C-alpha positions, 0 to 999 in steps of 0.5 A: 501129910500123912501120919504114923501114929501108935494108939495105945489103951490106958489103964490095962496091962499087957497092953492093948494097942495099934500102930497106923498110919493115915492121911492127913486130908480126914476128918476127926468124925472120920479118924473117929471111924478108923479107931472104932474099926482098928480096935473093934468097938462096936461105936455104939457111945460119945466120943471125944478128942482132948488136946488140953484147951482144944477138945474136938467133938462129936457133933450131937444136939442132947449134949451142947459141947458148952454144958459138957465141957464149959466156957474155958475150953475150945470146943471144934466139931469133929465132922468139920475139923481136920486132923492136919489142924491140930496133928500138924503142930500137937504130938499127942492127944487122947481120943477117949469113947464111952464115957460111962468106961470112959476109955483113954486112947493114948494117941502118939504121933511117931512119924509125919510123913509126905503126902502120897496116894499110896497113904490115902487107905488107912491102914494097921501095921501092927496091935496087939490083943483084943479091946474089952467088950462094950459095956464092961464097966471100964478098966475095973469091970474088965479085969473082973470079966477076966478074972471070971472066965479063967476061973472053970469053976464060976457059975458067971463064966460060960454067961459072960462068954456068950455075952461076949461074943457079941464083940466077937463076932461070934468067936470065943474071946480070947483077950490075946486074940489080934489080926492085922489082916481082919483090921486091915480089912475093915479099914478098907471101908471106913472111910467110906462108910458114911450117910452117903455111901449108906444112901448110895448102896440101900436107895440103888436101883439094886441094892445090896445083891449078891451071893449069900456066903457062911462064914465062920464068924457070921453070914456076910452077903458078897457084893463088889469084891467085898463083903458084908458082914451083918455088923458092916450092914448094922452100922450102915443102916444106923446112917439112915433116918428112921421110918426107911423101910427094908425088905430082905429077900432071897432067891434059890440057886438056880441048878442044873436038870441033873439036881446039882447046884449050878457052878456058875459063878454068882458073883458074876452075876452081882451087878451094882450099875455096872456090867459084870466082871471076871472072877479073880483068882483070890475069889476062886480061893474063897469059894473052895472047900474050907477042909481042902483049904486048911489041908493047903497049909504045910503040914507042921504048921497045921501041927503048930496050930493045933497044938498051940490053943488057949482054953479057957476053962484051963487057963492055959496053952492045949491040944485041939482035939475033934475039930472041924474047919469053917471059912468067913471072909477074913480065912478059916477058924478052928472049933473042937474041943481041949484035949485035957477038958473038953471044953470048947476052944477055937482059933483062927486062921489068916489065909 
């Protein structure tokens, strides 16, 4: 069986939510990773799924379930319990992440679907708004955070915006930001990235080998058609035991006799136990100059994008001027100045 779910972050208005489609044969530990990627959480904290008299808990030796929940509650291990076991007979539950900030996500089962291979990979169908920064202090702390960054005269504003960049990959924090395409790119590997994948990747013959790309939000390594951002690499490394030796080594790009950088596709040289493959048209698009890609967008749409940027200093929609264009694994990033106050504004454009 597969499920269509609506996941809503409680106690925040306007609502932050995601509509997801997931296979039923995954564990609650995998479901936890799906929700983390769908909302963009950084997986810093403990979690559980609350069904009332039954709670599915993260396995943690330091916090035994019996001590946390008492004998009256049946506690099931998240890594050994399939979501089918409970979702097949329950219509809703609450996923709580970070017991300090207490982020409660209400999960409502909207549809039960016939099992199909096309549902094997989790997908985000819709959603709205960016989640709060990690460790902001719960719903009340998030309200204070928003009040501060919207006040151009508050001396803590710039410091908080810089602090929140850990949650955005370097983008300016925008509470209205949501990209279903970006979420789905993260979900592509939500069920793959675990201890087994980490060992296979980092302990394999070639390790993580591929060309370095300078994305708008952060650099990433491209290998096997996937983008390994620093965030993703960090999550994969966290599955290894402490004490593993890590080597990061770069090789200079090959150059022709005339001193020009070689145009030979480095993707064809990146191998992970496989033969080099032909570059796809999508990969060729990724290699194009960011400004060239920007100019492929119709002029009227470009004008609309530039004229509708949110400025945190002015706390309103403004026009972006004097902008630059950069690209990452997901699309184009525009970074420029507010036409009214001259402050920094940015926005993301999916390709």
